[in-house]
N, C-alpha and C positions, 0 to 999 in steps of 0.2 A: 280547521278541525282541532279541537282541544286534544292534548296529549292523552288524557284519561279516556276520551271517546275513541281515539285511535287504538289504544291498548285493549279496551273492551271489545271493539270490533274484531281485532285479531284473535282474542280469546274465544269469541263465538265461532269464528271461522275454524280455529283449530279443533274445537269440539265437534263441529259439523263434519269436518274432514275425517275425524276419527270414526264417527258413526258411519259415514259412507264407506270408508275403508273396511270397517268391520262387516258391513253388508257384502262388499265385494269378496272378502275372504270366505264368508259363509256360503256365498254362491259357488265359488271355485271349489270349495271343500265339500259341497253338498251338505252343508250344516242345516240346523233347524230352520224350516221355512218361515215359521211364525216370527222368530227372532230376526231373521233377515229382513222381512217386511217391516217390522217395527223399527229397525235401525234406519231403513230408508225414510220412514216418516220423520224420525228424529233428526236425521241429517238435514232434510229440507226445512224442518221447523227452525233449526239453529242457523241455517243460511239466511232464512227470512229475517230472523231476529238480528243477525249480524248487519243486514242491510238497514233495518230500522234504527239500530244503534248508530250506524255510520251516518245516517241522515238525521239523527237526533229526533226521531219520532217516538213519542211515548207509546208504550204498549202494556197492556195488563198481562198477568200470568195466564195466558191461554195457550191451547195446543192445536186449535183448529187452523189448519194451513190456509184455507180460503179466507178466513177472517184476517189473518196476518197479511196475506197478499193484498187485501183491500186497503189495509193501512199503508203498505208499501206503494200502492198506486197513487197515493197523495203526492208522491214525488215522481213517479214514473208509471204512466197508464199501461205500459206493456205488461205489467204483472197481471192485469185482468185477462190477458190472453191465455192464461193457464188454468182457468177455472176447472175444466174437466180433469186435468192431471192432478191438481191439488185435492179435489174432492175424492178422487180415486185413492190417493195416499191417505187421506183422512180416515178412510174405512179401516185401515190397518192399525190405527193408534190404540183403540180399545179392543177391537176384535182379536188382535194378536196377543194381547197381554193377559187376559183374565179368564179363568175357568167360569162356568162349568164346561163350556164347549171349547176344547182346544182345537184350533184349526191347523190343518196341514195344507199348504198351498202347492200347486203343481210347479214343476221346474219352469214351465212356460210362464206361469203367472209371476213367479219370482223374478224372472228375467225382465218381464214387462215393468214390474215395480222398480227394479234396479235401474232400468233404462230411463224411466221417468225421473227418478231421483238424480241421476247423473246429468240429465238434460237441464233440470231446474238448477242444480248446483252450478253448472257452467254458466247459465244465464245470469244468475245472481253474482257470481264471481266477476264476470265481465263488467257488470254495472259498478261494482265496488272498485275493481282494479283500474278502470278508466279515470277514477277520481283520485287515486292514491299517488 
């Protein structure tokens, strides 16, 4: 792995971890549910992009998690096992960001979204750490 590729992978991982940590804090502090769900989406998006950079797979500037996972599956078919979870998180990308309809999600829904993000983060980290 090239030094620049390694550095960029690490940078994506740091940003992903920051988003996940922000979501965890928002959950603990009963913060805005729309922001929590958005950060969960962002964290997984950045973990997926870290994997793509790590594997030197080109990707366009897209935000759809399922599309990113299909690119990741070129190296590891296990990414295809998370279609339902990724599509669930994808719903929070736009829905949670823009008016006119500001959504408030239940505590239970926030916990589900956070659990999905943490599960996917761990899966992706395991795939990268095995190779580092």
